[in-house]
N, C-alpha and C positions, 0 to 999 in steps of 0.2 A: 504492500498502499505505499508504502514512502519513497520507494522507487519511480509508483506512478505520479505521484500527486507533484516532484521533484519537477520532473520531466514535462510535466504541463504546463507548470506554473514557468518553467526555466525556456523551452522552446516559446520562439516568434511566430506565427503562420508564413512569417519570408524564410526562418530556418527549414520551415515543414516541405516549402516550399522549394528550393535549393537543391533537399534530400528529394524530393518527389522528380523534381529535371535531372539529378544527376541521377538518377536509377535506372530513368527513360523508362518510365511506365503509363505515364500520365498523361495525357493529349493535353496542350494548352488549354484549351474553352473547358478541360472538368478539372484543372488545375485547383480552385478555389472552392468548389464542392470537395473535393476529394479531401484538402487539405484541414474542410470542417467535418469531416467524418472520421480523419484520422483522431480528430480532438475529442469523439466518442469512444473510442479502444484503443486505452493505451495497448495492451500489445501486438496493433499491430503495428504503431508508430516505431517500437523497442522494435520490431522486425527492419521497418525503414532503414534505425541508425545502422543496425547489422549488416545492411547491403554493401559488397565489396568494393561496388563503382566509387563508392562517396569520397570515401579515401582517396584513388587517385584524382577523382574531380576536385576535392580540392588542393591536393598536390603542384597541379596542371596552371591553375589560377594563382598569378602572381599578389592579387588584389585582394583574396581572400579572407583575410581579415575583415576588411572594408564591408564583407558582404553577408555573414552570417558568423553569431556572434554567437560569444567564446565557449559559452555553456556546449552546442552541438560542434564545435572545430574539438573540442576535447574529449566530448561523449567520443565521436568517430575515431579519435586518438585509442582511446583507450580499449577499444574493440578493434581497432586492429591492431595493436598490440596484443589483446587477449587470443588473434586467428594465429600472430607470429610464434609466442611461445608455445603455443601447443606445437607447435612444428616445429619446435627446438631443444635438443637436449641439457644446455645450459645457458646458464644466463654469467656478468660481467659480476663481480663484485668488488666493490671498490675498498681502493687502499688506499689510495693516494690523490694529490692532482693527478690526471693522466695517468694513472696506474691500476689496471684492472687484473683478476686472475677472473678463469671461469671455476663454476661452480655447476652441479649437475641438479639445478633445485625448477629446471624451466618450467616443469610441467605443474611443478605444485604453485609458483608466481602465479601463473595462467589462474589455478583453481579461485584465486582470490577473486581477481575480477569476475570467474562466473556467477559470484554472490552480486545479482543487481540492485542492493543497498548501496551495499559497497562500493559498484562501478559507479550510481548515478552520485557519490556522498562527494568521491574525487575528480569530478568534472565538474559540481559548482565548486570543490576547492579550488583545484585551478583555473576557473571561470574570477573569481572574486581576486583574487590575486592581478587580472589585468589589471584591477580600479587604483591599485594600491596607491595609495600618500600623504606625505607627509602635515599630520593637522594637530589641532592642537586638542590638545586631554579633551573629550567631552565636560561640560559642565552640568551639576546638576545627577540626579539621574544615583544620588545617595553614593559617588562618587568623591569624595575628599581631595585634596590634597596633598601628594607621594610625601614619604620622606625625599626631602635634598632632589626637589620637580618643582620647578615653578611653570604656576599655573600659564603661565603668556608666551610658555617655552614651546616650542614644537616636538612629535613625535612621530615617532616611524611604527606604522602598524606591524612590518618586518623585523624588530627590535627586540628579542623576547626582554631584554631586561627593564625595559619601556610598558611591556605590555603583565609584565612580573607584579611592579609597584600599583598598577593601575588593581591589580586582582586583593594586593595584598592589602587597600583600600577599601576596596567596593563595599559594597550593601550587599547581602544576602540575592536579593533578586539577581545584582549582576554578574553574581557569580559563574553562574552559569555557563554565559555569553559568553566572560573570559577564561575561562579555562577551554571552554571550547574552540575558543579562537588561537591558544594557548598551543592545544594539539595543533590545531591546522597551521601556525606557522609553523612549530618545531618538524611537522610535517613534510610541508613544503621546499623546508631547506635541505631535510636532508634528502631527501628527493629530489628533487631535480634542481641545485648546487649542491652538491656534496664538497663540490670542491672548493667552495668557500670555508670548506671547516678547517679546523685549524689540526689537524692528523684521525686516527681514527678512535680516539679517545671524548674527543668533542660532537665524532657524527653518531657515537653510541649515546651521549648524552641528551642528543638532540632526540633520536628515539626515543630514551626512556620516559625524557619526559615528553613527549604527544601521548605515547603509551597511557602514562601516567594522569593527564588532563582530561584524558578521553576517559577513560574508567573513573575517575574523581567527575567529570561532568552526567557521563550513564549513571551516575549514583542520585545526581537530582533531581528532586521531582518536576521540573521544567522539564526535564527528556521528555519523560513519557506523555506532558501533556503537547509536545511538540512532536510528537511520531517518530524522536530519535533515540532514543534509549537501547534500544535493541542492535542497530546500525554502530551505536559508537561503543556498545561491547563486544561489536565482532570487532570494531577496528583495535579495539585496545588487544586484544583475544591477538592479532593478526600483525602488529604493527611492521614486522621487520618483514615480511614476505609484501605486502603496503609498500614497507617502503621501496623493496626489490621492484616493484612494478613500477613506480613515480620512474626510476634512477634508466627502469629500460625506456619505458617512454621519452624520457630525457636527451639518451642519449643517442635513440633511435630514432625521434622528428623534430625533438626541439631546440638540437644544435644551435642554431644559426637565427632563432626565437627568443631564445630567454632573456638574455637581458636585453634587448629590445622590446617586446612585449608585456613582459613582466615590471620595468620599472625598477629595478633593481637598483637603481640609483637613488631612489626616494626613499631609501633605509638610513 
């Protein structure tokens, strides 16, 4: 249910129309009608995103990032990664910048992407970092000025220290969102930008923090109200293979896009 609701919320009509055209199965006059029909059938919509023709269609278009939303883009990449991993026997384990060793775990890594809720969560997570900005800490909402942090100063959503300070000073209602975001940021850094880690120890620390934050968030009453309890629990339980799945996506598909699209300079 979580995956279906998220997919319907995140995909625009333009995204669905692009996918239909890329799949080459719908005549122009019926495009809008078919788009409306797909919105009533999430299973068919998910099948459309699985179409093998979508990935090559995006790769051929140098302006694709201006034509589709980031959620569609990453959803297609994650599905492409799942297909490739199923056909492989090993993945590359990170040891340091530009240092990888083969590990025979490809089928296990593909397995975490078979979980529809995890797949959709990762699509939303990756899409959320394309609009990363530096801004002032949010005023009000129970968040007081963090120790050693001035309210007029800017903070980065990609800076774990900044988010930890906000978490320490947050009221109860804010802690769920901040725990979840801390889990997201730590996973994003470990999965998409592992070369920014100062060695294996820091990478392991990011992985451990993501696991712990997701587990903490999953236990919050708000997680059940938001329909996130189960997927956050599964992310915590499978954090290492989830991180490896993002490593594969980043190395295989995002190499030329990482710095330009994810705006890491905002940190």
